[in-house]
C-alpha positions in Angstrom: -0.1 -0.2 0.1 1.3 3.4 -1.0 0.2 6.9 0.3 0.4 10.0 -1.8 0.0 12.9 0.7 -0.6 15.6 -2.0 -3.7 14.1 -3.3 -4.5 12.0 -0.1 -4.7 8.9 -2.3 -4.1 5.3 -1.1 -2.8 2.9 -3.8 -3.3 -0.8 -3.4 -1.3 -3.2 -5.6 -1.9 -6.9 -5.2 -1.4 -9.8 -7.9 -1.3 -7.4 -10.9 -4.3 -5.3 -9.7 -4.1 -1.6 -8.9 -6.7 0.3 -6.7 -6.5 4.0 -6.2 -8.8 5.6 -3.4 -8.9 9.1 -2.5 -10.0 10.6 0.8 -13.7 11.8 0.5 -14.1 10.6 -3.1 -16.7 8.1 -4.1 -14.8 7.6 -7.3 -12.2 4.7 -7.2 -9.8 3.6 -10.0 -9.4 0.0 -10.4 -6.7 -0.8 -13.0 -7.3 2.6 -14.5 -11.0 2.3 -14.8 -13.4 4.5 -12.9 -15.8 2.8 -10.5 -18.3 4.7 -8.4 -18.8 3.7 -4.7 -22.1 4.3 -2.9 -21.9 7.1 -0.4 -21.8 4.9 2.5 -18.5 3.3 1.3 -16.5 6.7 0.6 -12.8 6.4 2.0 -12.3 8.5 5.2 -9.4 9.8 7.2 -10.1 8.9 10.7 -7.7 10.4 13.7 -7.2 8.2 16.8 -6.6 10.5 19.8 -5.2 8.0 21.8 -2.7 7.0 19.2 -2.2 10.6 18.2 -2.3 9.3 14.6 -4.5 9.1 11.6 -5.6 6.0 9.4 -7.3 5.7 6.0 -10.6 3.8 6.3 -11.6 2.1 3.1 -14.6 -0.2 2.4 -13.5 -3.5 3.0 -16.0 -5.3 1.1 -15.2 -3.6 -2.0 -11.5 -3.6 -1.9 -11.5 -7.3 -0.8 -13.8 -8.3 -3.8 -12.1 -6.2 -6.3 -8.8 -8.1 -5.5 -10.5 -11.4 -5.8 -11.2 -12.5 -2.3 -14.6 -13.5 -0.7 -16.1 -11.5 2.1 -18.8 -12.8 4.7 -20.3 -11.1 7.6 -21.0 -12.8 10.9 -23.9 -10.6 12.3 -23.6 -12.3 15.7 -20.0 -11.4 16.4 -19.9 -8.4 14.1 -16.9 -9.9 12.3 -16.1 -9.5 8.7 -14.4 -12.8 7.3 -12.1 -12.6 4.3 -11.1 -15.7 2.5 -9.1 -16.6 -0.6 -11.4 -17.9 -3.6 -11.3 -21.4 -4.7 -9.0 -22.3 -7.4 -10.3 -21.9 -10.8 -11.8 -24.8 -12.4 -9.9 -26.5 -15.2 -12.8 -25.7 -17.5 -12.6 -22.1 -16.8 -9.3 -21.8 -18.9 -11.1 -23.3 -21.9 -13.6 -20.3 -22.1 -13.4 -18.1 -25.1 -13.1 -14.4 -24.2 -15.5 -12.2 -25.9 -13.3 -8.9 -26.1 -15.7 -6.6 -27.7 -19.1 -6.4 -29.5 -19.6 -3.5 -31.8 -22.2 -2.0 -34.3 -20.9 -1.2 -37.6 -22.6 0.9 -40.2 -22.1 0.7 -43.8 -22.5 3.7 -46.5 -25.6 2.2 -47.4 -27.1 2.9 -44.0 -27.3 -0.9 -42.9 -25.8 -2.3 -39.7 -23.6 -5.3 -39.0 -22.6 -6.8 -35.6 -19.0 -7.4 -35.1 -18.0 -9.9 -32.3 -14.1 -9.9 -31.5 -12.9 -12.7 -29.4 -9.5 -14.4 -28.5 -10.4 -17.5 -30.6 -12.9 -18.9 -32.9 -16.5 -18.8 -31.2 -18.7 -21.7 -31.2 -22.5 -20.6 -31.4 -26.2 -21.7 -31.7 -29.0 -19.6 -33.1 -32.7 -19.5 -32.6 -35.5 -17.3 -33.7 -38.3 -16.0 -31.7 -41.3 -15.6 -34.2 -43.4 -14.0 -31.7 -41.1 -11.1 -31.0 -38.9 -11.2 -34.2 -35.7 -12.0 -32.0 -32.7 -13.6 -33.3 -30.8 -15.4 -30.3 -27.1 -16.1 -30.5 -25.7 -18.1 -27.8 -21.9 -18.4 -27.7 -20.8 -21.6 -25.9 -18.1 -21.6 -23.4 -17.5 -17.9 -23.6 -17.2 -15.1 -21.2 -17.7 -11.2 -21.7 -14.2 -9.8 -21.0 -14.1 -6.1 -19.5 -17.5 -5.4 -20.6 -17.3 -1.7 -19.6 -14.8 -1.3 -22.5 -17.3 -2.4 -25.1 -17.9 -0.3 -28.0 -21.8 -0.1 -27.5 -23.9 -0.6 -24.4 -25.5 -3.9 -23.5 -28.9 -2.5 -24.6 -28.8 -0.3 -27.7 -31.7 0.7 -29.9 -30.6 0.8 -33.7 -33.7 1.2 -35.7 -32.4 0.7 -39.2 -34.3 -1.4 -42.0 -33.6 -4.6 -40.4 -32.0 -4.5 -36.9 -34.1 -2.6 -34.3 -32.3 -3.4 -31.2 -29.0 -5.1 -29.9 -28.6 -6.7 -26.5 -26.2 -8.8 -24.9 -25.5 -10.4 -21.6 -23.4 -13.2 -19.7 -26.3 -15.6 -20.0 -25.0 -18.3 -17.9 -22.0 -19.0 -15.7 -22.0 -22.7 -15.2 -21.1 -23.2 -17.9 -20.3 -19.8 -19.2 -22.6 -18.6 -22.2 -22.7 -15.3 -23.8 -26.0 -14.4 -25.4 -26.5 -11.7 -28.0 -30.2 -10.8 -29.0 -31.0 -8.8 -32.2 -34.6 -7.8 -32.4 -35.4 -7.5 -36.1 -38.2 -5.8 -38.5 -38.8 -9.3 -39.8 -37.7 -13.0 -39.9 -34.6 -12.7 -42.1 -32.0 -15.1 -42.3 -28.6 -13.8 -41.0 -25.3 -13.9 -43.0 -22.2 -14.8 -40.9 -18.5 -14.3 -41.9 -15.6 -14.9 -40.0 -12.0 -13.1 -40.4 -8.9 -12.4 -38.6 -8.0 -16.1 -38.1 -11.6 -16.6 -37.3 -11.3 -14.2 -34.1 -13.7 -11.8 -35.6 -17.2 -12.6 -36.4 -19.6 -10.5 -38.3 -23.3 -10.8 -38.6 -25.2 -9.0 -41.2 -28.3 -9.1 -43.2 -27.8 -6.7 -46.3 -25.2 -7.3 -48.9 -23.5 -3.9 -48.7 -22.4 -4.4 -45.1 -19.3 -6.5 -46.1 -17.5 -4.2 -48.4 -14.0 -2.7 -48.3 -15.4 1.0 -48.2 -16.8 0.9 -44.7 -15.2 4.0 -43.0 -12.4 3.1 -40.5 -11.5 5.2 -37.8 -8.2 6.5 -39.6 -7.4 10.0 -40.8 -9.2 10.7 -44.0 -8.6 13.6 -46.2 -11.8 14.9 -47.3 -12.5 18.1 -49.5 -14.9 20.2 -47.8 -15.6 24.0 -47.1 -15.4 23.7 -43.5 -12.5 22.2 -41.8 -13.2 21.4 -37.9 -9.8 22.1 -36.6 -10.6 22.1 -32.8 -13.2 22.0 -30.0 -12.7 23.7 -26.8 -14.5 25.6 -23.8 -14.1 29.2 -23.6 -15.9 32.2 -22.0 -17.7 34.2 -24.6 -19.5 37.4 -23.7 -19.4 36.5 -20.1 -20.9 33.0 -20.6 -19.3 29.7 -20.7 -19.5 28.2 -24.0 -18.4 25.4 -26.4 -16.5 26.7 -29.4 -16.1 24.8 -32.7 -13.2 26.2 -34.7 -13.2 25.9 -38.6 -16.8 26.3 -39.4 -16.5 29.0 -42.2 -19.9 28.5 -43.6 -21.8 26.7 -40.9 -25.0 25.2 -42.2 -26.2 22.7 -39.6 -29.1 20.7 -38.5 -29.8 19.8 -34.8 -31.9 17.2 -33.2 -32.6 15.6 -29.8 -32.2 11.9 -29.0 -33.1 10.2 -25.8 -32.1 7.0 -23.8 -29.6 8.6 -23.1 -30.2 12.3 -23.7 -28.1 13.8 -26.1 -28.1 16.7 -28.6 -26.9 16.2 -32.1 -25.4 19.0 -34.3 -24.6 17.9 -37.9 -22.4 20.5 -39.7 -22.7 20.4 -43.4 -20.1 20.4 -46.1 -17.4 19.7 -43.5 -14.4 17.6 -42.7 -13.0 16.6 -39.4 -9.1 17.2 -38.8 -7.1 14.8 -36.6 -9.1 11.5 -36.6 -12.6 10.2 -37.8 -13.8 10.0 -33.9 -12.8 12.2 -31.0 -13.9 12.3 -27.4 -13.8 15.3 -25.1 -14.5 15.2 -21.3 -15.9 18.7 -21.3 -18.4 19.5 -18.5 -20.3 22.7 -19.1 -23.8 23.5 -18.0 -26.0 20.6 -18.9 -23.3 19.0 -21.0 -21.2 16.3 -19.4 -19.4 15.2 -22.6 -18.7 15.7 -26.3 -18.2 13.4 -29.0 -17.2 14.3 -32.7 -17.1 12.3 -35.8 -16.8 12.3 -39.7 -20.5 11.1 -39.9 -21.5 8.6 -42.6 -24.6 9.9 -44.2 -27.8 8.0 -43.1 -31.2 7.9 -44.9 -31.7 11.5 -43.7 -29.0 12.8 -46.0 -27.7 12.2 -49.5 -24.8 9.7 -49.9 -22.5 12.5 -51.1 -22.9 14.8 -48.1 -19.9 15.6 -45.9 -20.8 15.9 -42.4 -19.2 16.5 -39.2 -21.3 15.2 -36.4 -21.0 16.8 -32.9 -22.8 15.0 -30.0 -23.5 16.5 -26.8 -24.1 14.1 -24.0 -26.5 15.5 -21.3 -26.2 15.1 -17.6 -29.0 12.8 -16.0 -32.0 14.6 -14.7 -32.4 17.4 -17.3 -35.9 18.1 -18.6 -35.9 19.2 -22.3 -32.3 20.1 -22.4 -31.4 22.7 -25.1 -28.7 24.9 -26.6 -28.4 28.2 -28.5 -25.9 28.3 -31.3 -24.2 31.5 -32.8 -21.9 31.7 -35.7 -19.0 34.3 -35.5 -16.1 34.5 -37.9 -14.9 30.8 -38.2 -16.6 29.6 -35.2 -19.8 28.0 -34.0 -20.5 29.1 -30.4 -22.8 26.8 -28.5 -24.3 28.1 -25.2 -26.0 25.4 -23.0 -29.3 26.2 -21.5 -29.1 27.5 -18.1 -28.6 24.8 -15.5 -30.5 24.6 -12.3 -27.8 22.6 -10.7 -25.6 25.5 -10.4 -27.8 26.9 -7.7 -29.3 23.6 -6.3 -26.8 21.1 -4.7 -28.6 17.7 -4.1 -26.9 14.8 -2.1 -28.4 11.4 -1.3 -26.7 9.7 1.7 -27.7 7.3 4.1 -31.3 7.1 3.0 -31.4 11.0 3.6 -31.8 13.7 0.9 -29.9 17.1 1.4 -30.9 20.1 -0.5 -28.8 23.3 -0.6 -30.6 26.0 -2.4 -28.4 29.1 -3.2 -30.2 32.5 -3.3 -28.5 35.5 -5.1 -29.0 37.5 -1.6 -30.3 37.0 1.7 -34.0 36.7 1.9 -37.2 35.4 3.6 -38.7 32.3 2.3 -41.5 29.8 3.1 -41.4 26.1 3.4 -44.3 23.6 3.7 -45.0 19.9 3.1 -48.1 18.3 1.6 -48.4 14.9 3.1 -51.2 13.7 0.7 -49.1 14.7 -2.5 -45.9 13.8 -1.0 -44.4 17.3 -2.1 -42.2 19.7 -0.5 -42.8 23.4 -1.4 -40.4 26.3 -1.1 -41.4 29.8 -2.0 -38.7 32.4 -2.7 -38.9 36.0 -4.0 -38.0 36.0 -7.5 -35.7 39.1 -7.0 -33.4 36.8 -4.8 -33.4 33.8 -7.1 -31.7 33.0 -10.4 -33.1 29.6 -10.7 -34.5 28.9 -14.2 -37.8 27.3 -15.0 -37.9 23.6 -15.6 -38.5 20.0 -14.4 -35.5 18.2 -13.3 -35.9 14.2 -13.0 -34.0 12.6 -9.9 -35.6 9.1 -9.8 -33.5 7.8 -6.9 -34.9 5.8 -3.9 -36.5 8.9 -2.4 -36.8 11.8 -4.7 -38.9 11.8 -8.0 -38.2 15.3 -9.5 -37.7 18.8 -8.8 -39.9 21.3 -10.5 -39.2 25.1 -10.7 -41.8 27.6 -11.7 -41.0 31.3 -11.8 -43.5 34.1 -11.6 -42.7 38.1 -11.5 -43.1 37.8 -7.8 -42.2 34.4 -6.5 -40.0 31.4 -7.5 -41.7 28.1 -6.5 -39.7 24.9 -6.1 -41.6 21.8 -5.7 -39.8 18.5 -4.6 -41.9 15.3 -5.3 -41.0 12.3 -3.3 -41.8 8.7 -3.9 -42.5 8.0 -0.3 -43.7 10.2 2.8 -40.9 12.1 4.4 -40.0 13.9 7.5 -37.8 17.0 6.9 -35.7 19.3 9.0 -34.8 22.9 8.0 -31.2 23.4 8.7 -31.0 27.0 7.6 -32.7 30.2 9.2 -35.2 32.4 7.7 -33.3 35.2 6.0 -30.1 33.0 5.2 -28.7 33.2 1.6 -28.4 29.4 1.5 -31.6 27.2 2.2 -30.6 23.8 3.6 -33.3 21.1 4.0 -32.8 17.5 5.1 -35.3 14.9 4.1 -35.5 11.3 5.2 -38.1 8.5 5.0 -40.7 8.7 7.5 -39.7 6.3 10.1 -43.5 5.4 10.9 -44.1 3.9 7.3 -46.5 0.9 7.5 -46.3 -2.1 5.6 -49.4 -1.0 3.5 -47.3 1.9 2.2 -44.5 -0.3 0.7 -44.6 -1.9 -2.6 -43.0 -5.2 -3.5 -42.6 -6.4 -6.9 -42.3 -10.3 -7.5 -40.9 -11.5 -10.7 -41.6 -15.2 -11.5 -38.6 -16.1 -13.8 -39.2 -16.9 -17.6 -42.6 -17.7 -18.9 -44.4 -18.2 -22.1 -42.3 -19.5 -24.8 -39.1 -19.1 -22.5 -39.2 -22.3 -20.4 -36.1 -21.6 -18.5 -34.0 -24.8 -17.2 -35.4 -28.1 -18.2 -35.4 -31.3 -16.3 -37.0 -34.1 -18.3 -40.5 -32.9 -18.6 -40.4 -30.4 -15.8 -39.9 -26.8 -16.8 -38.3 -24.0 -14.6 -41.0 -21.5 -15.4 -43.7 -24.1 -14.0 -41.8 -24.1 -10.5 -41.2 -20.3 -10.4 -44.8 -19.1 -10.8 -46.5 -21.3 -8.1 -43.7 -20.4 -5.5 -44.1 -16.5 -6.5 -48.0 -16.7 -6.3 -47.5 -18.1 -2.7 -45.1 -15.5 -1.9 -47.5 -12.9 -3.3 -50.2 -14.2 -0.8 -47.9 -14.2 2.2 -46.7 -10.7 1.6 -50.3 -9.3 1.4 -51.3 -11.2 4.5 -48.5 -9.2 6.1 -49.9 -6.0 4.8 -47.6 -5.3 2.0 -48.8 -4.1 -1.6 -47.5 -6.4 -4.2 -47.1 -6.2 -7.9 -46.6 -9.3 -10.1 -44.6 -9.3 -13.2 -46.7 -12.1 -14.5 -49.6 -14.3 -12.9 -49.9 -16.8 -15.5 -47.9 -18.6 -18.2 -46.9 -15.8 -20.5 -44.0 -13.8 -22.2 -42.6 -10.8 -20.5 -39.7 -9.0 -22.1 -36.4 -9.0 -20.0 -36.3 -5.3 -20.0 -40.0 -4.9 -19.4 -39.5 -6.4 -15.8 -37.4 -3.8 -14.2 -39.3 -1.1 -15.9 -42.3 -2.3 -14.1 -40.7 -2.0 -10.8 -39.2 1.4 -11.6 -42.6 2.9 -12.8 -44.2 1.9 -9.7 -41.7 3.2 -7.4 -41.4 -0.1 -5.7 -39.4 -0.5 -2.5 -38.1 -4.0 -3.2 -37.8 -6.3 -6.3 -37.8 -10.1 -5.8 -37.1 -12.4 -8.9 -37.8 -16.2 -8.2 -35.7 -18.7 -10.3 -34.7 -22.4 -10.1 -31.1 -23.2 -11.2 -29.4 -25.9 -13.3 -25.9 -27.2 -13.8 -24.0 -29.6 -16.2 -22.6 -31.2 -13.0 -25.5 -33.0 -11.3 -23.8 -33.1 -7.9 -24.1 -29.2 -7.5 -26.9 -28.4 -5.2 -27.9 -25.4 -3.0 -29.7 -22.2 -2.8 -28.2 -19.0 -3.9 -29.1 -15.4 -3.7 -27.9 -12.9 -6.5 -27.4 -9.3 -6.2 -25.9 -6.2 -8.0 -23.3 -4.5 -6.0 -24.1 -0.6 -5.7 -20.6 0.1 -6.9 -21.0 -1.8 -10.2 -23.9 0.4 -11.4 -24.6 4.1 -11.0 -28.4 3.4 -10.8 -27.9 1.6 -7.5 -27.7 4.2 -4.9 -28.3 2.0 -1.8 -25.9 -1.0 -0.8 -27.7 -4.1 -2.1 -25.8 -6.7 0.0 -27.7 -6.1 3.3 -31.0 -7.1 1.6 -29.6 -10.1 -0.2 -28.1 -11.2 3.2 -31.2 -11.0 5.0 -33.1 -13.1 2.3 -30.4 -15.6 2.2 -30.0 -16.0 6.0 -33.8 -16.2 6.9 -34.3 -18.9 4.1 -31.4 -21.2 5.2 -32.4 -20.7 8.8 -35.8 -22.4 8.0 -35.0 -24.9 5.2 -31.8 -26.2 7.0 -30.5 -26.9 3.4 -27.2 -26.3 2.0 -26.6 -22.6 0.5 -24.1 -21.8 -2.2 -23.8 -18.2 -0.8 -24.6 -14.5 -1.7 -23.5 -14.1 -5.3 -22.5 -10.8 -7.3 -24.2 -10.8 -10.6 -24.1 -7.2 -12.0 -24.7 -8.4 -15.5 -28.2 -9.4 -14.8 -31.0 -7.0 -16.2 -33.4 -7.4 -13.4 -30.7 -6.6 -10.8 -28.8 -3.9 -12.8 -31.7 -2.0 -14.2 -33.9 -1.7 -10.9 -33.6 1.5 -8.9 -34.7 -0.3 -5.7 -33.0 -3.1 -3.8 -33.2 -6.2 -5.9 -32.4 -9.9 -5.4 -32.8 -13.0 -7.7 -33.3 -16.2 -5.6 -32.3 -19.5 -7.1 -34.2 -21.9 -4.8 -32.3 -24.9 -5.8 -30.8 -27.2 -8.8 -33.1 -28.9 -11.1 -30.2 -30.6 -12.4 -29.7 -32.5 -9.0 -32.4 -35.3 -9.0 -32.3 -35.4 -5.1 -32.8 -31.6 -5.0 -35.3 -31.3 -7.5 -37.6 -33.7 -5.7 -37.1 -31.4 -2.5 -37.7 -28.1 -4.7 -40.9 -29.5 -5.9 -42.3 -30.4 -2.5 -44.9 -28.2 -1.0 -43.1 -28.3 2.5 -40.0 -26.9 1.0 -41.7 -24.1 -1.0 -43.7 -23.1 2.0 -40.4 -22.9 4.0 -38.6 -20.7 1.2 -41.6 -18.5 1.1 -41.8 -18.0 4.7 -38.1 -17.3 4.8 -38.4 -14.6 2.2 -41.2 -13.0 4.1 -39.1 -13.0 7.3 -36.1 -11.5 5.4 -38.2 -8.7 4.1 -39.6 -7.9 7.4 -36.2 -8.0 9.0 -34.7 -5.9 6.4 -37.5 -3.3 6.6 -37.6 -3.3 10.2 -41.2 -4.2 10.1 
């Protein structure tokens, strides 16, 4: 362990891994990659008076698991147990590494999927006619450093043939990578291999596999505008983004969502210095800039020369916009006024802290509407520079902030997902208004909502053992759990109540739209090794996904421990699975429970028994009540 005093950073080097942790920063570098911790895990400097010395306190679970160790918690003795992982199985080294999945666009406007691996892949394909989905399962393969892939794991495409691309680590015992293409019609794919069979290209239109596909090299293009540089500069007293080299700037703009971004297409233009450039500029509502020599799509002529500028927008912006001014050989972009320069919001330990900066000391009014779950703040407009707008938050506590200005007053409305209690930390007349809000501790079970997700369904049978389908085990257990939770006073939403298809990404959306408190997915496991048995509880660590603002492990542990306490069956532990959609796309605490192995004949008989299912259901209910403190 090394310590850099100037930056107050501790660096851990172990078995080729490097972890950099800075005091009071929830951003950690793991082998050079940025990872965001939840607020409860931020490294701190603690001084011990008795020792007259200071020590750096770091999150034990995060550091240990990053370095490859297993962490368990003994709640009876308040002891963290750190152990070395079991040796990798011989079969693990035979897995093919999927190093990248990319989307390539041809000059004709069609797309292909490029899968890059360390060796030739073996795969099977199937087509789901009801949803026009082409499923490609790559056998014995692992997604390697998924955060570095060229496209996100769920990306809309919307060309003539491919509507959406999704990929995931579908199974881990054995390892299987799954790529799902949603198509406009049932069309046979064409698959070609290159680069010693390490590159696999999947395409549908003949113009995809051509030599004239634009690569990310420097290409000389004859155009009137030569975009030389992009930089941030203060212009006329306002921070702006400047595009230099636009002598005759005719341009088109459009807004795109999921994620939010503003696109500016500069016509008759060539990009100097490379076909794709990224800038980490943070200015107003903009959190990043990407520039490319754009290949014309169906909106343009094939001969058009276009430089595309993409402004990535910060989360929580409603109707983001920019103004664009041409001056000399520059395009000057002014982002819309940003509320966040005058409002600071932090979510910490299930509490929401709002600091609202006024332009001068002023009187103000604060009141809370219990029925609507809204906190209202009224400020004289002469003392506030806040712009009008709706700003989405959508974390565990806050839904959105709405600012409405009139000539006399600026009204701020904060909408909460649950009833809250609040404390006013500032005094009337202060320039800064500080409010601390937290969930009302008197919440009753009837005010909590739990989503139950019976895994698979319809044409998706899940695991199979003879004539027994996993979906037919998951559903009755889930219905029993629904009834038990309702009897305990909770509101319950079912993803499905019969044997039907429900889209994988639709499941977390249902939980998020209903502002659920908890999400529980019920599954039954399978393995190629019939001796494997035991219950598992899967979760997504909060430091793996920004969407997870609350530590997920305590809920998973509560469910795991309470089920095992009743069933007295072997458990396979609490397992990190940040790749699973129902865990990494849900705002709330979420678990996926594998209640046992269908592939183990002895355990299958137990899993099918009513007595075991009753104990599992009661264990889940006990875990929910213990975690929520009900």
